Every structure is written in structure tokens, then in C-alpha cells.
N, C-alpha and C positions, 0 to 999 in steps of 0.2 A: 504494500500500500504506500509506504513512504519512500521506497527506493533503497538502493544499496549503500548510498553515501551518507546516510543519516543515522546518528546515534539515537537509539530509542531506549528509554528506560524500561525496566521489567514490567511495570504496572501501567504503561501508557494506555493500552487498550481498555484495561479495567476502569481507569479514570474517565475515559471518553464514554464508556457504556454507562457509568454512574451518572454522568452529566446528561446523557440522553434520557435515562430513566427519570431524572429530576425534571427535565423539560416536558416529558410526556405525562407526568403525574397530574397536573391540573386538569387534564382532559381524560383522566382515568385510563390511560393507555400505557402506563409504566410496565405493566405485566406482559406487554408484547415482546419484550426482550427477556428471554429465558436463559439462565445459566446452565450449561451442560458440564458437569464436573469432569475434569480431566480432558475436556475437548475445547471448551470455549463458550460461545454464545450462539443462540439461534433466535430467529423471529418466529413468533407463534401467531395464530389467528386469534382475534379477540372472541371470547365466548359470547354467544348470543345472550341478550338480557332475558332474564326469567321474570315473567309477570306473576304476581300473586293472585 
């Protein structure tokens, strides 16, 4: 993503995902980014709203 000539810290992707989740939280979409332990992250479909 950043190329070969850029020094990237270990937690760079984690920080960006955290910021994305924070930006999506006000519209209840923070859960669209799911952590996959040992692999990374994935985007999920938003669950349909359940009416009572």
C-alpha cells in the first residue's frame, strides 16, 4: 500500500483501522470492520435492522 521506500511502524494499520472505526461510529457502522485474529481485518455486511 505504501510502497517499498517507506518506513512503516508495526501498528500503522491498527491505528488507521481504529480511526476508521471512530469515524464510522456516529452512523452506527463501526462494526463493519471486523478483526480477524492472526490475519488482519475484513469488511462485513451490516446486519439488517430487526423491528420489534
